[in-house]
C-alpha positions as CSV (number, residue, x, y, z in Angstrom):
1,X,-16.2,77.9,84.7
2,X,-15.9,76.9,81.1
3,X,-17.7,73.7,80.1
4,X,-14.6,72.2,78.6
5,X,-12.5,72.4,81.8
6,X,-10.4,69.4,82.6
7,X,-9.7,67.9,85.9
8,X,-6.3,67.8,87.6
9,X,-4.5,64.6,86.5
10,X,-4.8,61.9,89.2
11,X,-6.9,64.2,91.4
12,X,-3.9,65.0,93.6
13,X,-2.4,68.3,94.6
14,X,0.2,69.6,92.2
15,X,3.7,70.0,93.7
16,X,6.7,72.0,92.8
17,X,10.1,72.7,94.4
18,X,12.1,76.0,94.2
19,X,15.5,76.1,92.4
20,X,17.3,76.3,95.7
21,X,15.4,73.3,97.1
22,X,14.2,75.2,100.1
23,X,10.6,75.9,99.2
24,X,8.0,73.3,98.4
25,X,4.9,74.7,96.6
26,X,1.6,72.7,96.8
27,X,-1.3,73.7,94.6
28,X,-4.5,72.1,95.9
29,X,-6.9,70.6,93.4
30,X,-9.6,73.4,93.7
31,X,-7.0,76.0,92.8
32,X,-5.5,74.0,89.9
33,X,-9.0,73.4,88.4
34,X,-9.5,77.1,88.3
35,X,-6.4,77.4,86.2
36,X,-7.5,74.6,83.9
37,X,-10.9,76.1,83.4
38,X,-9.6,79.3,82.0
39,X,-6.9,78.2,79.6
40,X,-7.0,80.0,76.2
41,X,-7.7,76.9,74.1
42,X,-9.5,78.7,71.3
43,X,-8.3,81.6,69.1
44,X,-11.1,83.9,70.5
45,X,-10.2,83.2,74.2
46,X,-8.8,86.2,76.1
47,X,-6.3,86.0,78.9
48,X,-7.7,85.3,82.3
49,X,-6.3,85.6,85.7
50,X,-6.8,85.9,89.4
51,X,-5.2,85.8,92.8
52,X,-3.6,83.0,94.8
53,X,-4.5,82.4,98.5
54,X,-3.1,80.0,101.1
55,X,-0.5,79.6,103.7
56,X,3.3,79.7,104.2
57,X,4.9,77.5,106.9
58,X,8.5,76.4,107.3
59,X,9.5,75.9,103.7
60,X,6.0,74.9,102.5
61,X,3.7,77.1,100.4
62,X,0.2,75.9,100.2
63,X,-2.1,77.4,97.5
64,X,-5.5,76.5,98.8
65,X,-7.7,78.8,96.6
66,X,-7.4,80.7,93.3
67,X,-9.9,83.3,92.2
68,X,-11.0,83.5,88.6
69,X,-11.5,86.5,86.4
70,X,-14.3,89.0,87.0
71,X,-16.6,90.4,84.3
72,X,-15.2,93.8,85.1
73,X,-11.6,92.9,84.4
74,X,-10.0,94.2,81.2
75,X,-9.1,91.2,79.0
76,X,-7.6,90.7,75.5
77,X,-5.9,87.9,73.7
78,X,-2.5,89.0,75.0
79,X,-3.4,91.0,78.1
80,X,-5.2,91.0,81.4
81,X,-5.8,93.8,84.0
82,X,-7.9,92.9,87.0
83,X,-10.3,95.2,88.8
84,X,-8.2,96.2,91.8
85,X,-11.2,97.0,94.1
86,X,-12.5,93.4,93.6
87,X,-9.1,92.0,94.3
88,X,-8.9,94.0,97.6
89,X,-12.3,92.7,98.7
90,X,-11.1,89.1,97.9
91,X,-8.0,89.6,99.9
92,X,-10.0,90.8,102.9
93,X,-12.6,88.0,102.6
94,X,-9.9,85.3,102.3
95,X,-8.0,86.7,105.2
96,X,-11.1,86.3,107.4
97,X,-10.9,82.6,106.4
98,X,-7.3,82.3,107.5
99,X,-5.9,82.5,103.9
100,X,-3.2,85.0,102.9
101,X,-2.7,86.6,99.5
102,X,0.3,84.8,98.0
103,X,0.4,86.2,94.5
104,X,-1.3,86.2,91.1
105,X,-1.9,83.8,88.2
106,X,-2.9,84.4,84.6
107,X,-3.0,82.6,81.3
108,X,-0.9,82.9,78.1
109,X,-1.9,81.4,74.7
110,X,1.3,79.3,74.5
111,X,2.0,75.7,75.3
112,X,4.9,76.5,77.8
113,X,4.2,80.0,78.9
114,X,7.0,82.4,79.7
115,X,6.6,85.8,81.5
116,X,6.7,89.0,79.6
117,X,8.6,92.0,80.8
118,X,5.3,93.5,81.9
119,X,4.6,90.3,83.9
120,X,8.0,90.7,85.7
121,X,7.4,94.4,86.3
122,X,3.9,94.0,87.6
123,X,4.7,91.3,90.2
124,X,7.8,93.2,91.4
125,X,5.9,96.4,91.8
126,X,3.1,94.7,93.6
127,X,5.6,93.1,96.0
128,X,7.1,96.5,96.8
129,X,3.8,98.4,97.2
130,X,1.9,95.9,99.2
131,X,1.7,95.7,103.0
132,X,2.7,92.1,103.8
133,X,5.0,89.9,105.8
134,X,5.8,87.5,103.0
135,X,9.4,86.8,101.7
136,X,8.0,86.9,98.1
137,X,4.9,86.9,95.9
138,X,4.1,84.1,93.6
139,X,3.5,84.3,89.9
140,X,1.8,81.5,88.1
141,X,1.3,81.4,84.3
142,X,-0.9,78.7,82.8
143,X,-0.6,77.9,79.1
144,X,-2.4,75.7,76.8
145,X,-1.2,72.4,78.3
146,X,-3.2,70.7,81.1
147,X,0.1,69.3,82.3
148,X,1.3,71.3,85.3
149,X,4.9,70.6,84.5
150,X,4.4,73.0,81.6
151,X,3.1,75.9,83.8
152,X,5.4,78.8,84.9
153,X,5.7,79.1,88.6
154,X,8.0,81.6,90.3
155,X,8.6,83.5,93.5
156,X,9.4,87.2,93.2
157,X,10.9,89.8,95.4
158,X,11.9,93.3,94.5
159,X,14.1,92.7,91.4
160,X,14.8,88.9,91.7
161,X,12.9,85.8,91.2
162,X,13.3,82.0,91.7
163,X,11.6,79.4,89.5
164,X,9.8,76.3,90.7
165,X,10.0,73.0,89.0
166,X,7.4,70.2,89.3
167,X,8.2,67.3,91.5
């Protein structure tokens, strides 16, 4: 992790609710701190990203872990492509620990990040091509702000998505 990483405010899990009010999304402190550690705070910082792991139960999504970038990922100021073989190993290892792959996260060098067309296409394609039992995949985009209310959180299906707002 970067040395200038901040801690999650108040050291409590970060909570969001879906637009329709049905889903409650909880990001545990360990996962949120991975996000904070990789923000693009300096002009030379490249995008970072990783995967989200946790559980889904009766309207509650719990993100227990987030992986960080690997040295073999392709990274630029405005782009990130993970090493897929490492991601698959992470999925298998986390599953052995009882955690399911829930989606992906990455950074953008903006205060309040918004997804690009590529971001939308990637998560929709991944949802379609993956073998899973989930109603959606999550996409988290972390910007410059350490305040989780400024992060982008959404749930994606084939061609639709739903945003989450902080509680």
